[in-house]
C-alpha positions as CSV (number, residue, x, y, z in Angstrom):
1,M,8.4,73.4,73.7
2,A,10.7,70.5,74.2
3,K,14.4,71.3,74.1
4,S,16.4,69.7,71.3
5,K,19.2,67.4,72.4
6,L,22.7,68.1,71.4
7,S,24.5,65.6,69.3
8,L,27.5,63.8,70.7
9,R,29.7,65.8,68.3
10,Q,28.2,69.1,69.5
11,Q,28.7,68.0,73.2
12,N,32.3,67.2,72.5
13,R,32.9,70.6,70.8
14,I,31.4,72.4,73.8
15,R,33.6,70.4,76.2
16,A,36.6,71.1,74.1
17,K,35.9,74.9,74.1
18,Q,35.3,74.9,77.8
19,K,38.5,73.0,78.4
20,K,40.5,75.4,76.2
21,A,39.0,78.4,78.0
22,T,39.8,76.9,81.4
23,E,43.4,76.2,80.3
24,A,43.8,79.8,79.0
25,V,42.7,81.3,82.3
26,A,45.0,78.9,84.2
27,S,47.9,79.8,81.8
28,D,47.4,83.5,82.3
29,Q,47.4,83.0,86.1
30,V,50.7,81.2,86.0
31,I,52.2,83.8,83.8
32,E,51.1,86.6,86.1
33,T,52.7,84.7,89.0
34,L,55.9,84.3,87.1
35,L,56.0,88.0,86.1
36,N,55.3,89.2,89.6
37,S,58.0,86.9,91.1
38,G,60.8,89.0,89.7
39,Q,62.7,85.9,88.9
40,L,62.4,86.0,85.1
41,G,65.5,86.7,83.1
42,P,65.9,89.3,80.3
43,E,64.1,89.0,77.0
44,Q,66.0,86.8,74.5
45,K,65.4,85.1,71.2
46,G,64.5,81.4,71.1
47,M,63.0,78.6,68.9
48,V,60.0,76.5,69.8
49,V,61.2,72.8,69.8
50,T,58.0,71.1,70.9
51,R,54.5,72.4,71.3
52,Y,52.0,71.2,73.9
53,S,48.5,72.3,74.8
54,N,49.2,75.7,76.4
55,Q,52.9,75.3,76.8
56,A,56.0,74.9,74.6
57,D,59.6,73.9,75.0
58,V,61.9,76.7,73.9
59,A,65.6,76.5,73.0
60,S,67.7,79.6,73.5
61,V,69.3,81.0,70.3
62,A,72.3,82.4,72.3
63,N,72.7,79.2,74.3
64,P,71.3,76.1,72.5
65,N,71.9,74.0,75.5
66,L,69.4,76.0,77.4
67,R,65.9,74.7,77.0
68,R,62.8,75.6,79.1
69,R,59.2,74.7,79.2
70,C,57.3,78.0,78.7
71,Y,53.8,79.3,79.0
72,F,52.3,81.8,76.5
73,R,49.3,84.0,76.7
74,A,46.0,83.0,75.2
75,H,45.9,86.0,72.9
76,L,49.3,85.2,71.4
77,E,49.4,83.7,67.9
78,S,49.6,80.0,68.6
79,P,53.3,79.0,68.4
80,V,54.3,75.8,66.6
81,S,57.6,73.9,66.3
82,G,60.1,75.9,64.5
83,D,58.7,79.3,65.5
84,R,61.2,82.0,66.5
85,V,60.0,83.7,69.6
86,I,60.9,86.4,72.2
87,W,60.9,84.8,75.6
88,R,62.2,85.2,79.2
89,D,63.7,82.3,81.1
90,G,62.7,81.4,84.6
91,E,62.3,78.6,87.2
92,P,60.4,76.3,86.8
93,Y,58.9,77.9,83.7
94,G,59.7,80.6,81.2
95,V,57.3,82.9,79.4
96,I,56.9,83.5,75.6
97,Y,56.2,87.1,74.8
98,S,55.8,87.2,71.1
99,V,56.1,85.1,67.9
100,L,58.4,86.5,65.3
101,P,57.3,86.7,61.6
102,R,57.5,83.3,59.8
103,T,59.3,82.5,56.6
104,S,57.2,79.4,56.0
105,L,54.3,77.5,57.5
106,L,53.3,73.9,57.1
107,E,49.7,73.1,57.8
108,R,47.3,70.2,57.7
109,P,43.6,69.7,58.3
110,D,42.4,68.3,61.6
111,S,39.7,65.7,62.2
112,R,37.1,68.4,61.5
113,G,38.7,69.6,58.3
114,I,40.0,72.8,59.9
115,V,43.5,73.6,58.7
116,R,45.9,73.9,61.6
117,P,49.6,75.0,61.6
118,V,52.1,72.2,62.2
119,A,55.6,73.7,61.9
120,A,57.1,77.0,60.9
121,N,60.3,78.3,59.3
122,I,61.3,74.8,58.1
123,N,64.0,74.6,55.4
124,H,64.7,70.8,55.5
125,I,62.2,67.9,55.6
126,V,63.6,64.5,56.4
127,I,61.2,61.8,54.9
128,V,61.9,58.6,56.8
129,I,60.9,55.1,55.4
130,A,61.7,51.7,56.7
131,P,61.0,48.0,55.8
132,E,58.3,48.0,58.5
133,P,55.8,49.4,58.3
134,K,55.6,49.0,54.5
135,A,56.6,52.2,52.7
136,H,54.1,53.7,50.2
137,A,55.2,55.7,47.2
138,A,52.0,57.7,47.3
139,L,52.9,59.0,50.8
140,I,56.4,59.9,49.8
141,D,55.0,61.7,46.8
142,R,52.7,63.8,49.0
143,Y,55.7,64.8,51.1
144,L,57.7,65.7,48.1
145,V,54.9,67.8,46.6
146,A,54.7,69.7,49.9
147,C,58.5,70.3,49.7
148,E,58.2,71.6,46.1
149,Y,55.3,73.8,46.9
150,H,56.9,75.4,50.0
151,Q,60.4,75.3,48.4
152,I,61.8,73.2,51.2
153,E,64.8,70.8,50.6
154,P,63.9,67.2,51.2
155,T,66.1,64.2,52.1
156,L,64.7,60.7,51.7
157,V,66.0,58.4,54.5
158,V,66.0,54.6,54.2
159,N,66.1,53.8,57.9
160,K,66.9,50.4,59.6
161,A,69.4,49.7,56.8
162,D,71.0,47.1,59.0
163,M,68.1,44.7,58.6
164,P,68.5,41.5,56.4
165,G,68.9,42.1,52.7
166,A,65.6,40.4,51.8
167,M,63.8,42.9,53.9
168,I,65.7,46.0,52.8
169,E,66.0,45.3,49.1
170,P,62.4,46.3,48.1
171,L,62.9,49.6,50.0
172,T,66.2,50.2,48.2
173,Q,64.6,49.7,44.8
174,L,61.8,52.1,45.8
175,A,64.4,54.7,47.0
176,N,66.4,54.3,43.8
177,Q,63.4,55.5,41.8
178,Y,63.6,58.9,43.7
179,L,67.4,58.9,43.4
180,K,67.1,58.8,39.6
181,L,64.7,61.8,39.8
182,G,67.4,63.8,41.5
183,Y,66.3,63.5,45.1
184,R,68.9,62.9,47.8
185,V,68.7,59.4,49.5
186,V,70.5,58.5,52.7
187,R,70.7,55.0,54.2
188,T,70.7,55.0,58.0
189,S,70.4,52.8,61.1
190,A,70.0,54.4,64.5
191,K,70.9,51.0,66.0
192,T,74.4,50.6,64.3
193,G,75.0,54.3,63.5
194,I,75.1,53.8,59.7
195,G,74.5,57.1,58.0
196,V,73.8,59.0,61.2
197,D,76.8,61.3,60.8
198,T,75.9,62.0,57.1
199,L,72.3,62.9,58.2
200,G,73.7,65.1,60.9
201,Q,75.8,67.0,58.5
202,L,72.9,67.5,56.2
203,S,70.8,68.8,59.1
204,A,73.4,71.1,60.6
205,D,72.4,74.7,60.8
206,R,69.0,74.0,59.5
207,V,65.5,73.8,60.9
208,S,64.5,70.2,60.0
209,I,61.3,68.3,60.5
210,F,61.2,64.5,60.5
211,V,58.1,63.0,58.8
212,G,57.0,59.4,58.0
213,Q,54.8,56.6,59.2
214,S,54.8,55.7,62.9
215,G,57.3,53.0,63.6
216,V,59.9,53.9,60.9
217,G,62.3,55.2,63.6
218,K,62.0,58.9,63.5
219,S,62.4,59.3,67.2
220,S,65.4,56.9,67.3
221,L,67.1,58.9,64.6
222,I,66.5,62.2,66.4
223,N,67.9,60.7,69.6
224,A,71.0,59.4,67.7
225,L,71.5,62.9,66.2
226,S,70.9,64.7,69.5
227,P,71.2,62.5,72.5
228,S,70.0,65.3,74.8
229,A,66.6,65.3,73.0
230,Q,65.5,62.1,74.6
231,V,62.5,61.8,72.4
232,K,60.3,58.9,73.5
233,T,60.4,56.0,71.1
234,G,57.6,53.6,70.3
235,E,57.5,49.9,69.6
236,L,56.2,48.3,66.4
237,S,53.0,46.3,66.8
238,H,53.6,42.9,65.3
239,A,49.8,42.3,65.1
240,K,49.2,45.2,62.7
241,A,52.8,46.1,61.7
242,K,52.0,49.7,62.6
243,G,54.0,51.9,65.0
244,R,52.7,53.7,68.0
245,H,52.8,57.5,67.6
246,T,55.5,58.9,69.8
247,T,56.7,62.0,67.9
């Protein structure tokens, strides 16, 4: 009997599973090496700042200036940005031991329609819009619906407010519609510093997530608020007026 051929999608899924399994084994091997080295510090609380494939950047709760790239075991509940964790610091990597209970969880479907966690314990969503790429009310509404559903406080940010009036005016009119509905609106410019202090005060002592189209300046605002973050910024493609994903 002739063997049936796998579709390209099936082949990709198999490769993805194999890659994930290989990464999990490699991750556990690194963790065992770190544990046996005797160089890991005591257990402490931290927060996941950025999640990668089988690693995550963790900031210490006791010392926010201390950040470390950490490994986590394959059986551990997959940590996401905003997760509170128990971890141990070390050189060159730390180890995440456990993920603490979440107060909230933002999710979205992936390319296969499977719902995946995106961020946890968020209590402030910063919705960033700019003259380019063109802002869409429908997208803003989707973010606001998510905020209402999860009971998360939103802030609508009109970024690149230093641009010429003719370019910023349509955006101001759009933002004013939400201002009339009672939503908070802040005008900012990472380039000139307009509104950055105000946004910083609104984000202080909160777990915030910045959302919006690529190219609106999310990374630039984060870097302006926290220079030590050094989030990579992307350029806006003039051909399609769409930004490159960097956050």
